[in-house]
GUVEXZA-285110 format. One record per residue (C-alpha): residue number from 1; x, y, z; residue in three letters. Coordinates in nm, 4 decimals. Layout:
GUVEXZA-285110
+-------+----------+----------+----------+-------+
| kolba |        X |        Y |        Z | torfi |
+-------+----------+----------+----------+-------+
|   NUM |        X |        Y |        Z |   Ala |
...
+-------+----------+----------+----------+-------+
end
This chain:
GUVEXZA-285110
+-------+----------+----------+----------+-------+
| kolba |        X |        Y |        Z | torfi |
+-------+----------+----------+----------+-------+
|     1 |  -1.3308 |   2.5464 |   2.6952 |   Unk |
|     2 |  -1.0469 |   2.4127 |   2.9760 |   Unk |
|     3 |  -1.1778 |   2.0331 |   2.9654 |   Unk |
|     4 |  -1.1645 |   2.0583 |   2.5754 |   Unk |
|     5 |  -0.8088 |   2.1669 |   2.5894 |   Unk |
|     6 |  -0.6962 |   1.9016 |   2.8609 |   Unk |
|     7 |  -0.8879 |   1.6470 |   2.6264 |   Unk |
|     8 |  -0.6936 |   1.7486 |   2.3299 |   Unk |
|     9 |  -0.3574 |   1.7745 |   2.5118 |   Unk |
|    10 |  -0.4002 |   1.4093 |   2.6635 |   Unk |
|    11 |  -0.5147 |   1.2833 |   2.2989 |   Unk |
|    12 |  -0.2285 |   1.4205 |   2.1798 |   Unk |
|    13 |  -0.0100 |   1.2705 |   2.4377 |   Unk |
|    14 |  -0.1922 |   0.9150 |   2.3871 |   Unk |
|    15 |  -0.0978 |   0.9400 |   2.0078 |   Unk |
|    16 |   0.2460 |   1.0475 |   2.0818 |   Unk |
|    17 |   0.2984 |   0.7096 |   2.3228 |   Unk |
|    18 |   0.1482 |   0.5168 |   2.0542 |   Unk |
|    19 |   0.3604 |   0.6307 |   1.7862 |   Unk |
|    20 |   0.6604 |   0.5792 |   1.9837 |   Unk |
|    21 |   0.5376 |   0.2223 |   2.1193 |   Unk |
|    22 |   0.5091 |   0.1497 |   1.7179 |   Unk |
|    23 |   0.8360 |   0.3075 |   1.6257 |   Unk |
|    24 |   1.0242 |   0.1479 |   1.9118 |   Unk |
|    25 |   0.8655 |  -0.1950 |   1.9410 |   Unk |
|    26 |   0.7599 |  -0.3072 |   1.6383 |   Unk |
|    27 |   0.8653 |  -0.1326 |   1.3285 |   Unk |
|    28 |   1.2476 |  -0.1506 |   1.4147 |   Unk |
|    29 |   1.1921 |  -0.5333 |   1.4152 |   Unk |
|    30 |   0.9907 |  -0.5505 |   1.0850 |   Unk |
|    31 |   1.2588 |  -0.6236 |   0.8422 |   Unk |
|    32 |   1.1846 |  -0.5936 |   0.4618 |   Unk |
|    33 |   1.3609 |  -0.7302 |   0.1487 |   Unk |
|    34 |   1.3198 |  -0.4399 |  -0.1107 |   Unk |
|    35 |   1.3551 |  -0.5823 |  -0.4917 |   Unk |
|    36 |   1.4511 |  -0.3832 |  -0.7870 |   Unk |
|    37 |   1.5089 |  -0.4679 |  -1.1510 |   Unk |
|    38 |   1.7881 |  -0.2686 |  -1.3399 |   Unk |
|    39 |   1.8603 |  -0.3256 |  -1.7266 |   Unk |
|    40 |   2.2270 |  -0.2054 |  -1.6973 |   Unk |
|    41 |   2.4328 |  -0.5066 |  -1.8284 |   Unk |
|    42 |   2.5672 |  -0.4745 |  -2.1721 |   Unk |
|    43 |   2.3816 |  -0.6755 |  -2.4259 |   Unk |
|    44 |   2.4586 |  -1.0287 |  -2.4952 |   Unk |
|    45 |   2.6694 |  -1.0438 |  -2.1478 |   Unk |
|    46 |   2.4126 |  -1.2948 |  -1.9749 |   Unk |
|    47 |   2.4167 |  -1.6369 |  -2.1644 |   Unk |
|    48 |   2.1015 |  -1.7118 |  -2.2979 |   Unk |
|    49 |   1.8305 |  -1.8382 |  -2.0638 |   Unk |
|    50 |   2.0426 |  -1.7249 |  -1.7830 |   Unk |
|    51 |   1.8960 |  -1.5825 |  -1.4863 |   Unk |
|    52 |   1.9316 |  -1.2059 |  -1.3794 |   Unk |
|    53 |   2.2548 |  -1.0997 |  -1.1977 |   Unk |
|    54 |   2.1096 |  -1.0989 |  -0.8082 |   Unk |
|    55 |   2.3079 |  -0.8439 |  -0.6093 |   Unk |
|    56 |   2.2063 |  -0.8287 |  -0.2126 |   Unk |
|    57 |   2.2737 |  -0.4897 |  -0.0464 |   Unk |
|    58 |   2.3173 |  -0.4956 |   0.2910 |   Unk |
|    59 |   2.4190 |  -0.1997 |   0.5175 |   Unk |
|    60 |   2.3956 |  -0.0372 |   0.8574 |   Unk |
|    61 |   2.3113 |  -0.3421 |   1.0670 |   Unk |
|    62 |   2.4560 |  -0.1593 |   1.3590 |   Unk |
|    63 |   2.4434 |  -0.5072 |   1.5656 |   Unk |
|    64 |   2.4454 |  -0.5500 |   1.9242 |   Unk |
|    65 |   2.4585 |  -0.9132 |   2.0841 |   Unk |
|    66 |   2.1481 |  -0.9237 |   2.2361 |   Unk |
|    67 |   1.9546 |  -0.8492 |   1.8914 |   Unk |
|    68 |   1.8592 |  -1.2325 |   1.8548 |   Unk |
|    69 |   1.5974 |  -1.1600 |   1.6424 |   Unk |
|    70 |   1.8218 |  -0.9491 |   1.3924 |   Unk |
|    71 |   2.0650 |  -1.2256 |   1.3894 |   Unk |
|    72 |   1.8158 |  -1.4870 |   1.3085 |   Unk |
|    73 |   1.6611 |  -1.3042 |   1.0407 |   Unk |
|    74 |   2.0017 |  -1.2556 |   0.8678 |   Unk |
|    75 |   2.1009 |  -1.6102 |   0.8932 |   Unk |
|    76 |   1.8429 |  -1.6778 |   0.6572 |   Unk |
|    77 |   1.9329 |  -1.4435 |   0.3952 |   Unk |
|    78 |   2.1073 |  -1.6972 |   0.1905 |   Unk |
|    79 |   1.7616 |  -1.7978 |   0.0924 |   Unk |
|    80 |   1.7849 |  -1.5183 |  -0.1435 |   Unk |
|    81 |   2.0406 |  -1.6974 |  -0.3369 |   Unk |
|    82 |   2.2454 |  -1.3836 |  -0.4504 |   Unk |
|    83 |   2.5323 |  -1.3809 |  -0.6969 |   Unk |
|    84 |   2.6758 |  -1.0903 |  -0.5249 |   Unk |
|    85 |   2.6896 |  -0.9508 |  -0.1742 |   Unk |
|    86 |   2.7655 |  -0.5613 |  -0.1300 |   Unk |
|    87 |   2.8013 |  -0.4549 |   0.2251 |   Unk |
|    88 |   2.8202 |  -0.0627 |   0.2749 |   Unk |
|    89 |   2.9446 |  -0.0575 |   0.6372 |   Unk |
|    90 |   2.8334 |   0.0305 |   0.9645 |   Unk |
|    91 |   2.8241 |  -0.3478 |   1.0641 |   Unk |
|    92 |   2.8849 |  -0.3067 |   1.4323 |   Unk |
|    93 |   2.6808 |  -0.1480 |   1.7368 |   Unk |
|    94 |   2.8825 |  -0.2321 |   2.0461 |   Unk |
|    95 |   3.2065 |  -0.3349 |   2.1654 |   Unk |
|    96 |   3.1176 |  -0.6960 |   2.1656 |   Unk |
|    97 |   2.9839 |  -0.7168 |   1.8213 |   Unk |
|    98 |   3.2516 |  -0.8497 |   1.5787 |   Unk |
|    99 |   3.1783 |  -1.2474 |   1.6545 |   Unk |
|   100 |   2.7880 |  -1.2322 |   1.6589 |   Unk |
|   101 |   2.8136 |  -1.0176 |   1.3446 |   Unk |
|   102 |   3.0379 |  -1.2678 |   1.1766 |   Unk |
|   103 |   2.8342 |  -1.5629 |   1.2616 |   Unk |
|   104 |   2.5244 |  -1.3809 |   1.1483 |   Unk |
|   105 |   2.6700 |  -1.3272 |   0.8062 |   Unk |
|   106 |   2.8679 |  -1.6414 |   0.7702 |   Unk |
|   107 |   2.6072 |  -1.8213 |   0.5329 |   Unk |
|   108 |   2.6695 |  -1.5338 |   0.2939 |   Unk |
|   109 |   3.0247 |  -1.5380 |   0.3201 |   Unk |
|   110 |   3.0193 |  -1.8100 |   0.0909 |   Unk |
|   111 |   2.9165 |  -1.6189 |  -0.1679 |   Unk |
|   112 |   3.1099 |  -1.3694 |  -0.3750 |   Unk |
|   113 |   3.1065 |  -1.0363 |  -0.1864 |   Unk |
|   114 |   3.2709 |  -0.6666 |  -0.1421 |   Unk |
|   115 |   3.2682 |  -0.4426 |   0.1502 |   Unk |
|   116 |   3.3687 |  -0.0745 |   0.2794 |   Unk |
|   117 |   3.3726 |   0.0290 |   0.6139 |   Unk |
|   118 |   3.1384 |   0.2862 |   0.7727 |   Unk |
|   119 |   3.2362 |   0.5287 |   1.1039 |   Unk |
|   120 |   3.0637 |   0.2467 |   1.3386 |   Unk |
|   121 |   3.2939 |  -0.0077 |   1.2285 |   Unk |
|   122 |   3.5860 |   0.2090 |   1.4058 |   Unk |
|   123 |   3.4131 |   0.3591 |   1.7164 |   Unk |
|   124 |   3.1655 |   0.2231 |   1.9446 |   Unk |
|   125 |   2.8106 |   0.4536 |   1.9667 |   Unk |
|   126 |   2.8090 |   0.6874 |   2.2485 |   Unk |
|   127 |   2.4910 |   0.8511 |   2.3884 |   Unk |
|   128 |   2.3955 |   1.1831 |   2.1995 |   Unk |
|   129 |   2.0616 |   1.4203 |   2.1619 |   Unk |
|   130 |   1.8827 |   1.2917 |   1.8408 |   Unk |
|   131 |   1.7540 |   1.6484 |   1.7992 |   Unk |
|   132 |   2.1382 |   1.7516 |   1.7056 |   Unk |
|   133 |   2.0588 |   1.5580 |   1.3811 |   Unk |
|   134 |   1.8118 |   1.8058 |   1.2625 |   Unk |
|   135 |   2.0855 |   2.0754 |   1.2794 |   Unk |
|   136 |   2.3660 |   1.9298 |   1.1095 |   Unk |
|   137 |   2.5270 |   1.6052 |   1.0180 |   Unk |
|   138 |   2.6945 |   1.4149 |   1.3213 |   Unk |
|   139 |   3.0229 |   1.4631 |   1.4402 |   Unk |
|   140 |   3.2133 |   1.1494 |   1.5884 |   Unk |
|   141 |   3.2244 |   1.1697 |   1.9798 |   Unk |
|   142 |   3.3328 |   0.8462 |   2.0823 |   Unk |
|   143 |   3.6931 |   0.7185 |   2.1254 |   Unk |
|   144 |   3.6023 |   0.3942 |   2.2062 |   Unk |
|   145 |   3.7800 |   0.2014 |   1.9409 |   Unk |
|   146 |   3.6275 |  -0.1478 |   1.7971 |   Unk |
|   147 |   3.7842 |  -0.4578 |   1.6836 |   Unk |
|   148 |   3.7930 |  -0.3175 |   1.3256 |   Unk |
|   149 |   4.0743 |  -0.5502 |   1.2326 |   Unk |
|   150 |   3.8879 |  -0.8653 |   1.3414 |   Unk |
|   151 |   3.5959 |  -0.7452 |   1.1468 |   Unk |
|   152 |   3.7920 |  -0.6892 |   0.8233 |   Unk |
|   153 |   3.9829 |  -1.0062 |   0.8582 |   Unk |
|   154 |   3.6697 |  -1.2109 |   0.8874 |   Unk |
|   155 |   3.5045 |  -1.0577 |   0.5697 |   Unk |
|   156 |   3.8826 |  -1.1040 |   0.3747 |   Unk |
|   157 |   3.8869 |  -1.4875 |   0.4856 |   Unk |
|   158 |   3.5632 |  -1.5427 |   0.3587 |   Unk |
|   159 |   3.6660 |  -1.4051 |   0.0358 |   Unk |
|   160 |   3.4892 |  -1.0917 |   0.0058 |   Unk |
|   161 |   3.6742 |  -0.7884 |  -0.1493 |   Unk |
|   162 |   3.8147 |  -0.5392 |   0.0781 |   Unk |
|   163 |   3.7425 |  -0.1660 |  -0.1249 |   Unk |
|   164 |   3.8383 |   0.0676 |   0.1673 |   Unk |
|   165 |   4.0137 |   0.3058 |  -0.0846 |   Unk |
|   166 |   4.0709 |   0.0519 |  -0.3419 |   Unk |
|   167 |   3.9550 |  -0.1431 |  -0.6474 |   Unk |
|   168 |   3.8755 |  -0.5062 |  -0.7123 |   Unk |
|   169 |   3.7756 |  -0.7180 |  -0.9940 |   Unk |
|   170 |   3.5241 |  -1.0303 |  -0.9683 |   Unk |
|   171 |   3.4032 |  -1.2708 |  -1.2392 |   Unk |
|   172 |   3.0577 |  -1.4213 |  -1.1581 |   Unk |
|   173 |   2.9908 |  -1.6545 |  -1.4642 |   Unk |
|   174 |   3.0690 |  -1.4807 |  -1.7759 |   Unk |
|   175 |   3.0211 |  -1.1243 |  -1.6265 |   Unk |
|   176 |   3.3265 |  -0.9313 |  -1.5393 |   Unk |
|   177 |   3.2675 |  -0.6968 |  -1.2553 |   Unk |
|   178 |   3.4941 |  -0.4047 |  -1.1748 |   Unk |
|   179 |   3.4548 |  -0.2332 |  -0.8244 |   Unk |
|   180 |   3.6208 |   0.0948 |  -0.6977 |   Unk |
|   181 |   3.5234 |   0.1938 |  -0.3488 |   Unk |
|   182 |   3.6304 |   0.4512 |  -0.0879 |   Unk |
|   183 |   3.6653 |   0.4265 |   0.2995 |   Unk |
|   184 |   3.4126 |   0.6433 |   0.5172 |   Unk |
|   185 |   3.3596 |   0.9586 |   0.4154 |   Unk |
|   186 |   3.1448 |   1.0593 |   0.6875 |   Unk |
|   187 |   3.4360 |   1.0674 |   0.9198 |   Unk |
|   188 |   3.6741 |   1.2151 |   0.6316 |   Unk |
|   189 |   3.8352 |   0.8347 |   0.5826 |   Unk |
|   190 |   3.7731 |   0.8636 |   0.2194 |   Unk |
|   191 |   4.0353 |   0.9314 |  -0.0567 |   Unk |
|   192 |   3.8799 |   1.0196 |  -0.3580 |   Unk |
|   193 |   4.2078 |   1.0669 |  -0.5197 |   Unk |
|   194 |   4.2516 |   0.6568 |  -0.5152 |   Unk |
|   195 |   3.9722 |   0.6313 |  -0.7479 |   Unk |
|   196 |   4.1251 |   0.7050 |  -1.0811 |   Unk |
|   197 |   4.4272 |   0.4399 |  -0.9621 |   Unk |
|   198 |   4.1785 |   0.1829 |  -0.8471 |   Unk |
|   199 |   3.9870 |   0.1760 |  -1.1800 |   Unk |
|   200 |   4.3174 |   0.1601 |  -1.3724 |   Unk |
|   201 |   4.3921 |  -0.1481 |  -1.2000 |   Unk |
|   202 |   4.0661 |  -0.3211 |  -1.2982 |   Unk |
|   203 |   4.0659 |  -0.3074 |  -1.6729 |   Unk |
|   204 |   3.7454 |  -0.2642 |  -1.8670 |   Unk |
|   205 |   3.5098 |  -0.4835 |  -1.6835 |   Unk |
|   206 |   3.1019 |  -0.5394 |  -1.8454 |   Unk |
|   207 |   2.9806 |  -0.3239 |  -1.5481 |   Unk |
|   208 |   3.1679 |  -0.0714 |  -1.3191 |   Unk |
|   209 |   3.0051 |  -0.0546 |  -0.9311 |   Unk |
|   210 |   3.1181 |   0.2063 |  -0.7047 |   Unk |
|   211 |   3.0747 |   0.1478 |  -0.3222 |   Unk |
|   212 |   3.0908 |   0.4160 |  -0.0228 |   Unk |
|   213 |   2.9364 |   0.3712 |   0.2963 |   Unk |
|   214 |   2.8323 |   0.7527 |   0.3053 |   Unk |
|   215 |   2.6604 |   0.9235 |  -0.0040 |   Unk |
|   216 |   2.7765 |   1.2675 |   0.0031 |   Unk |
|   217 |   2.7627 |   1.4531 |  -0.2973 |   Unk |
|   218 |   3.1371 |   1.4897 |  -0.3671 |   Unk |
|   219 |   3.1492 |   1.0939 |  -0.3645 |   Unk |
|   220 |   2.8615 |   1.0627 |  -0.6133 |   Unk |
|   221 |   3.0395 |   1.3557 |  -0.8436 |   Unk |
|   222 |   3.3888 |   1.1449 |  -0.8356 |   Unk |
|   223 |   3.2228 |   0.8168 |  -0.9103 |   Unk |
|   224 |   3.0514 |   0.9824 |  -1.2137 |   Unk |
|   225 |   3.4037 |   1.1196 |  -1.3253 |   Unk |
|   226 |   3.5108 |   0.7407 |  -1.3199 |   Unk |
|   227 |   3.2125 |   0.6478 |  -1.5118 |   Unk |
|   228 |   3.0664 |   0.4261 |  -1.2580 |   Unk |
|   229 |   2.7341 |   0.2754 |  -1.4028 |   Unk |
|   230 |   2.6095 |   0.1805 |  -1.0458 |   Unk |
|   231 |   2.7006 |   0.3147 |  -0.7000 |   Unk |
|   232 |   2.5670 |   0.1502 |  -0.3726 |   Unk |
|   233 |   2.5428 |   0.3093 |  -0.0123 |   Unk |
|   234 |   2.4257 |   0.3075 |   0.3009 |   Unk |
|   235 |   2.4638 |   0.5699 |   0.5856 |   Unk |
|   236 |   2.1328 |   0.7395 |   0.5901 |   Unk |
|   237 |   1.9006 |   0.5012 |   0.7379 |   Unk |
|   238 |   1.6557 |   0.6274 |   0.4861 |   Unk |
|   239 |   1.5914 |   0.8922 |   0.7502 |   Unk |
|   240 |   1.5115 |   0.6428 |   1.0132 |   Unk |
|   241 |   1.2142 |   0.8831 |   1.1042 |   Unk |
|   242 |   1.0026 |   0.9678 |   0.8139 |   Unk |
|   243 |   0.6620 |   1.1744 |   0.7999 |   Unk |
|   244 |   0.3878 |   1.1352 |   0.5834 |   Unk |
|   245 |   0.3787 |   1.3303 |   0.2602 |   Unk |
|   246 |   0.7122 |   1.4593 |   0.3366 |   Unk |
|   247 |   0.9639 |   1.1558 |   0.3732 |   Unk |
|   248 |   1.2788 |   1.1595 |   0.5377 |   Unk |
|   249 |   1.3733 |   1.4375 |   0.7652 |   Unk |
|   250 |   1.7318 |   1.4078 |   0.7518 |   Unk |
|   251 |   1.9963 |   1.2321 |   0.5328 |   Unk |
|   252 |   2.2967 |   1.2978 |   0.8075 |   Unk |
|   253 |   2.4992 |   1.4174 |   0.5205 |   Unk |
|   254 |   2.4394 |   1.6639 |   0.2095 |   Unk |
|   255 |   2.2206 |   1.3796 |  -0.0292 |   Unk |
|   256 |   1.8682 |   1.5570 |  -0.0593 |   Unk |
|   257 |   1.6152 |   1.3962 |   0.1384 |   Unk |
|   258 |   1.4301 |   1.2605 |  -0.1633 |   Unk |
|   259 |   1.7021 |   1.0360 |  -0.2269 |   Unk |
|   260 |   1.7357 |   0.9085 |   0.1536 |   Unk |
|   261 |   1.6577 |   0.5440 |   0.0281 |   Unk |
|   262 |   1.6310 |   0.3480 |  -0.2950 |   Unk |
|   263 |   1.7010 |   0.4179 |  -0.6496 |   Unk |
|   264 |   1.8021 |   0.7356 |  -0.8291 |   Unk |
|   265 |   1.9646 |   0.8386 |  -1.1517 |   Unk |
|   266 |   2.2200 |   1.1255 |  -1.1505 |   Unk |
|   267 |   2.3207 |   1.2614 |  -1.4688 |   Unk |
|   268 |   2.6392 |   1.4464 |  -1.4453 |   Unk |
|   269 |   2.8738 |   1.5966 |  -1.7006 |   Unk |
|   270 |   2.6777 |   1.3473 |  -1.9824 |   Unk |
|   271 |   2.7210 |   1.0505 |  -1.7859 |   Unk |
|   272 |   2.4476 |   0.8429 |  -1.5747 |   Unk |
|   273 |   2.5085 |   0.7024 |  -1.2900 |   Unk |
|   274 |   2.2397 |   0.4962 |  -1.0894 |   Unk |
|   275 |   2.2393 |   0.5265 |  -0.7227 |   Unk |
|   276 |   2.1337 |   0.2182 |  -0.4870 |   Unk |
|   277 |   2.0910 |   0.3687 |  -0.1198 |   Unk |
|   278 |   1.9980 |   0.1013 |   0.1633 |   Unk |
|   279 |   1.7890 |   0.2387 |   0.4409 |   Unk |
|   280 |   1.9786 |  -0.0393 |   0.6477 |   Unk |
|   281 |   1.8675 |  -0.2872 |   0.9028 |   Unk |
|   282 |   1.9714 |  -0.1130 |   1.2235 |   Unk |
|   283 |   1.9922 |   0.1810 |   1.4326 |   Unk |
|   284 |   2.2268 |   0.3087 |   1.7352 |   Unk |
|   285 |   2.1666 |   0.1196 |   2.0469 |   Unk |
|   286 |   2.0577 |   0.4784 |   2.1956 |   Unk |
|   287 |   1.8261 |   0.5553 |   1.9512 |   Unk |
|   288 |   1.6249 |   0.2418 |   1.8907 |   Unk |
|   289 |   1.3233 |   0.3389 |   1.7016 |   Unk |
|   290 |   1.1961 |   0.3700 |   1.3474 |   Unk |
|   291 |   0.9292 |   0.5469 |   1.2006 |   Unk |
|   292 |   0.7576 |   0.4981 |   0.8583 |   Unk |
|   293 |   1.1221 |   0.3816 |   0.7508 |   Unk |
|   294 |   1.1408 |  -0.0286 |   0.7809 |   Unk |
|   295 |   1.4761 |  -0.1920 |   0.8069 |   Unk |
|   296 |   1.5883 |  -0.3436 |   0.5320 |   Unk |
|   297 |   1.8224 |  -0.5203 |   0.2650 |   Unk |
|   298 |   1.7830 |  -0.4387 |  -0.0966 |   Unk |
|   299 |   1.7938 |  -0.6713 |  -0.3801 |   Unk |
|   300 |   1.8788 |  -0.5634 |  -0.7047 |   Unk |
|   301 |   1.8332 |  -0.8060 |  -1.0046 |   Unk |
|   302 |   2.0473 |  -0.6952 |  -1.3169 |   Unk |
|   303 |   1.9510 |  -0.7651 |  -1.6864 |   Unk |
|   304 |   2.0657 |  -0.6432 |  -2.0170 |   Unk |
|   305 |   1.9912 |  -0.3243 |  -2.1167 |   Unk |
|   306 |   1.8049 |  -0.2893 |  -2.4655 |   Unk |
|   307 |   1.9822 |  -0.2421 |  -2.7963 |   Unk |
|   308 |   2.0136 |   0.0921 |  -2.9393 |   Unk |
+-------+----------+----------+----------+-------+
end
């Protein structure tokens, strides 16, 4: 009996090592492109024969300078030929990441884009016990400031709109796209009171898009109050560690686990808001693993909704 128990224990240990090796050595480098088609544009807003409006949603890169494989993969993302890039924050993963991050995104900076910041665009990561995430959403523990101003300046120099507690308007072809965004809600930098004022500055666009790093329920409610058609967010890493038949273990906010990544529809006070959450491309340098949750970017192809 003792030998049987020992065999079982050794087998479980071997399985655990194999899973950890997969999560840390393979899956975290197995980048994916997820595609969805949304019938959300007003009828007649696309010229006849025009391809769908293609949005590239990129989030949670958490780049460190030595992540050459990730940088090389990102440098090819312009091959997707997006019409619009939406960056939902947490770009940086190290004190020296701004320059390689801007380099890895420079082909995309030639494309119209918008961005908001995440907490990891302000402060460098710090070691922490990953089991604490099971108890509650994380709190900021680092006081090591990142060069946020250079990151923002690099994005703005490329023509991307800064949506941190502000709005903006972009004309892409014949389409008028309005945006309202907030700064990082996870660290309390969001100003939900700015949303109505931001909306007033953009007139009546064909589509209203909300942009936030962290998809807290209060943010979703506030975006729905402003009649946002489509909201894009990141932060959750899709759970980062998922289990078969269970899915994401956590979301690191109050978003339900079932909505940790991908598309979901939210019906709030008679309005329907579509939420797209990216599982992100990265991870903290102190938690270098992903399990059953590949790093990703998301491509949303917007087409006209049916008449009637």
